[in-house]
N, C-alpha and C positions, 0 to 999 in steps of 0.2 A: 397421122396415127400410123404406128408401125404394126405390121402383121407378123405373127409368129409363124414359124415353119410348122407345117402339119406333121404329126407323128406318122411315121411310115407303118402302115398296117401289115405289110407283108413280112417285116422282119425288124430286128433291132441291130444296133451296132455291136459287133463283137469286140474282143480285146484288141484286135489289130485295126479296128476302125472300119472294117468291111461290114457290109450288111449280111446278116445271117438269116436265111429264109427258114421259116418254120413249116414243117410238112403237116398237112392235115391227115388225121388218122383215117384209114380206109374203113368203109362200113363193114367189110368182112371181118376186120379185127374186132370191131364192136360186137358183132354177132357171135364171134368165137368166145368172147368174154361172158356172154349170156349163159353159156353152158357151164360156168364155174359154180353154179348152185349145187351144193352137195346133197346127197340123199338125206343126211342128218338134218340139214337146214330145212328141207321140205317136210320132214317128219315133225320138227319143232313147230313150223308154221301151221301145219294141220292140227297138231295138238293144241296150240294156242287158239286157233279158230274154234275148235270143238268145245274147249273149256270156256272161252269168253262168250260164245254165243249160246252156250248151254244146249248144244246139239246132241241128239242121241248118238250112241256109238255105232249104230247100224248105218250111219251116213257113209261109213267107209266101204260099204257094200253096194251103194247106189251107183249104177252105171254112169249117170250124168256127172256125179262127183269125180269118178275116175277119169271120165273124158275131159273134165275141166283141168285136172292136174296134168294129164297127158298133153293137152293143148298148150298149157303154159310151160311145161318142162318135159319134152318128149323123152328125154333120157332117164327120167325118174318115174317112180311108181308110188301108189298109195299103199301104206302099210295096212296090215289086216287089223281087225277089231281087237283081237287078243293082244297084239303088240301095243296098240294104243292104250288098252286097259292096264298094261304092265308099266306104263310110263308114270 
């Protein structure tokens, strides 16, 4: 029985027939991309949560809720109750 050659995990053959190594993305690059969540995306997510779960609007003023958002997205903040009401 003939054995097949194993696929090379570290790279594939390029146009010239040479092996092309693929570089693994650094974890710092992944963490940098985590900050790409915009304030408007956070606002939409909060509004969807409040509407879907039928939460009272004063949830926006609860410190633990603010802490949760700050933990998940330190660069973003919780909108105020009147802003949520206007949506």
